[in-house]
DORO-99364 format. One record per residue: x, y, z of N, C-alpha, C, O in turn; residue in one letter. Coordinates in steps of 0.1 Angstrom, whole numbers, plus 5000, padded with zeros to 4 digits. Layout:
N
XYZXYZXYZXYZA;...
//
This chain:
118
494850924966494050844956494750714952494250614954M;495950724947496650604943497650554953498250444951G;497750614965498650564975498250424980499050344982V;496950404981496450264985497050164975497650064979N;496850184962497350094952498850074953499349954952G;499650174955501050164955501450084968502249994967L;500950124979501350054992500949914991501749824995V;499749884986499349744986500249664976500549544979Q;500649724965501449654956502849624962503349514960K;503449724969504749704975504649594986505549514987V;503649604994503449505005503349364999504049275004L;502549354988502449224982503749174977504149054978T;504549264970505849224965506849174975507649094972E;506749234987507749184997507149075006507849035016I;505949025003505448915010504548945022504348855030G;504149065024503349105035501849115030501649175020I;500949065038499549065035499149215033499249285043N;498649255022498249395020497049435028496749555030P;496349335035495249375044495849435057495049485065D;497149435058497749505070497749655068498249725077R;497349705057497349845054495949895051495249825044F;495550005056494250065053494350215054494950275063S;493850285044493850425044492450475042491850455031L;491850525052490450575051490450725056491350765063Q;489450795051489350935055488150955064487050895063W;488351035074487351075083487651225088488751255092A;486651305087486851445091486751455106486351365113S;487151575111487151595126485751585131485551555143A;484751605123483351595127482751455127481651435131A;483651355123483151225122483851125132484351025129E;483751175145484451095155483850955156484750855157A;482550925156482150785157482650705145482950585147P;482650765133483150685121484650655123485150545120R;485450755128486850735131487050615141487850525138F;486350615151486450505161486050375155486750275157V;485050375147484650245140485750195131486050075131K;486350285123487450255113488650195121489150095117L;489050265132490150215139489850085146490749995146I;488750065152488349945158488349825148488849715151T;487749845137487649735127489049705121489349585120E;489849805119491249775114492049705125492849615121F;491949745137492649675148492249525149493149445150T;490949505148490549365148491049285136491449165137Q;491049345124491549285112493049245114493449135111Q;493849335119495249305121495549205131496349115130V;494749205142494849095152494548965146495248865149K;493548955137493248825131494348775122494548655120Q;495048875116496148835107497348775115498148695109L;497448815127498548765136499748845135499748945128G;500848815142502048895143502748905129502748815121P;503149025126503849055114505048965112505848945121L;505148905100506248805098505948665101505948575093G;505548645114505148515118503948465110503948345106Q;502948555109501748515101502048485086501448405080A;503148555081503548535067504548425065504848385054E;505048375076506048265075507448315072508248255066G;507748445077508948505074509748535087509148585096I;510948495088511748515100512048665102512048735093E;512148695115512348845118513448915111513249025106P;514648855109515748915102515348935087515649045082D;514748845081514348855067513248955066513249035056E;512348965075511249065075511849205075511449295068M;512749225084513449355086514149395073514049505068R;514849295066515549325054514549365043514749455035A;513349295042512349325032511749465034511549535025R;511449495047510949625050511949735047511549835042I;513149715050514249805046514249835031514449945027D;514149725023514149735009512949815004513049904995K;511849785010510549855006510750005009510250095002A;511250035021511450175025512350255015512150365011L;513450185012514450245002513750264989513950364982A;512850164985512150174972511250294972511250374962L;510450314982509450424982510050554984509450664982V;511350554988512050684990512850724977513350834976S;512850624968513650644956512950744946511750744944D;513750834941513250934932512550874919511450924915R;513050774914512550714902511050664904510250694896K;510850594915509550554918508550674921507450674917L;509050774929508250884932507750964919506651004918R;508650974910508351044897507350954889506351014884V;507550824889506650744881505250744888504250744881A;505250744901503950754909503250884906502050894905F;504050994905503451124902502751124889501751184887G;503351054879502751044866501450964867500450994860N;501450854875500150774877499150864883497950864879V;499450944893498551034899497951134890496751164890T;498751184881498251284871497251214862496151274859K;497551094858496551024849495251004857494151024851T;495350964870494150944877493351074879492051074879L;494051184881493351314883492551354870491451414871R;493151314859492451344846491151274845490151324838K;491051154851489851074850488751124859487551094857E;489151204869488151264878487351164886487951064892G;486051174886485151094894484950954888484350864895N;485550924877485450794871486450694876486350574872K;487250734885488350644891487750544900486950574909V;488150414898487750304907488950244913490050264908T;488750164923489850094929490549994920491749984920G;489749934911490249844901491149924891492149874887E;490650034887491450124878492750164884493750154877M;492750194896494050234903494950114903496150134900I;494450004907495349884908495949844895497049814894A;495049854884495549824871496649924866497649884861T;496450054869497350154865498650134872499750154867L;498550114885499750094893500549974888501749974887V;499849864885500449744880501149774866502249734865D;500449844857500949864844502149964844503149934838E;502050064852503050174852504250164862505250214860K;503950084873504950084883505549944886506549934893L;505049834881505549704884507049684881507749634889S;507449734869508849714866509749794876510849744880K;509449914879510249994888510249934902511249924909T;509049884907508949814920509849684920510549664929I;509649604910510449484909511949504909512649434916S;512349604901513849624900514349694913515449664917S;513449774920513849834932513949734944514749754953G;513249624943513249524954514149404950514549334959L;514449394937515249284933516649284937517449194934G;
//
């Protein structure tokens, strides 16, 4: 539920276009939908261009930023804070919107994300 918000926030913070990430659900019975999702996402990423080059970031710098992001999302402090965000979202049930998730991630995780990447 909140994974989209978290990943998009981290990508934005390290300078990667968040449109390079997509998390969609398709059941095993939805093969045509799955093919459509993958095809559309592949086209989207192709339009964005090569990672780093499209963002104006040199390869070594991109590697360093990705390494920092990986360390951040592996950190216990962020995982616990994200768990708390997820609990809040579960309490809201069906009332959860993408905007609500983004706002909650921003409010509750920005400081941890910034300090982890800084």
